C-alpha positions as CSV (number, residue, x, y, z in Angstrom):
1,X,0.0,0.0,0.0
2,X,1.2,3.5,-0.8
3,X,2.4,5.8,1.9
4,X,-0.3,8.1,3.2
5,X,-3.2,5.7,2.3
6,X,-5.2,3.1,4.3
7,X,-7.8,0.5,3.7
8,X,-11.3,1.2,5.0
9,X,-13.7,-1.4,6.6
10,X,-15.6,-1.7,3.3
11,X,-12.4,-2.5,1.4
12,X,-11.7,0.9,-0.3
13,X,-8.2,2.3,-0.3
14,X,-8.3,6.0,0.6
15,X,-6.0,8.8,1.7
16,X,-5.5,9.2,5.4
17,X,-7.3,12.3,6.6
18,X,-9.0,14.0,9.5
19,X,-11.4,11.3,10.3
20,X,-8.7,8.6,10.1
21,X,-6.5,10.6,12.6
22,X,-9.4,11.4,14.9
23,X,-10.4,7.7,15.2
24,X,-6.8,6.6,15.7
25,X,-6.4,9.1,18.6
26,X,-9.7,8.0,20.1
27,X,-8.5,4.3,20.1
28,X,-5.2,5.3,21.7
29,X,-7.0,7.4,24.3
30,X,-5.4,10.7,23.2
31,X,-8.6,12.5,22.3
32,X,-9.8,15.3,24.6
33,X,-13.3,15.3,26.0
34,X,-15.4,18.5,25.6
35,X,-14.0,20.7,22.9
36,X,-12.2,17.9,21.1
37,X,-8.9,17.7,19.3
38,X,-9.9,19.4,16.0
39,X,-11.5,22.7,15.2
40,X,-15.0,23.2,13.9
41,X,-13.5,24.7,10.7
42,X,-11.5,21.5,10.1
43,X,-14.6,19.3,10.6
44,X,-16.6,21.4,8.1
45,X,-13.9,21.1,5.5
46,X,-13.5,17.4,5.9
47,X,-17.2,16.8,5.7
48,X,-17.2,18.1,2.2
49,X,-15.1,15.2,1.0
50,X,-16.4,12.5,3.3
51,X,-18.2,9.5,1.7
52,X,-22.0,10.0,1.9
53,X,-24.0,7.1,3.5
54,X,-26.1,5.1,1.1
55,X,-29.9,5.1,1.5
56,X,-31.5,1.9,2.5
57,X,-34.1,0.3,0.3
58,X,-37.3,-0.6,2.1
């Protein structure tokens, strides 16, 4: 695998980003409660490129 990329739970290979680093810090116990470890501005920017959830068929 190329440097700077990781494999997601659903098998896609994607670039490491904000959500990857947030989840990694949470697993290691480095995330701060309350305000959090990232800014609101960073979360808004990352949400623009995040994969949208698929709608479920009824």
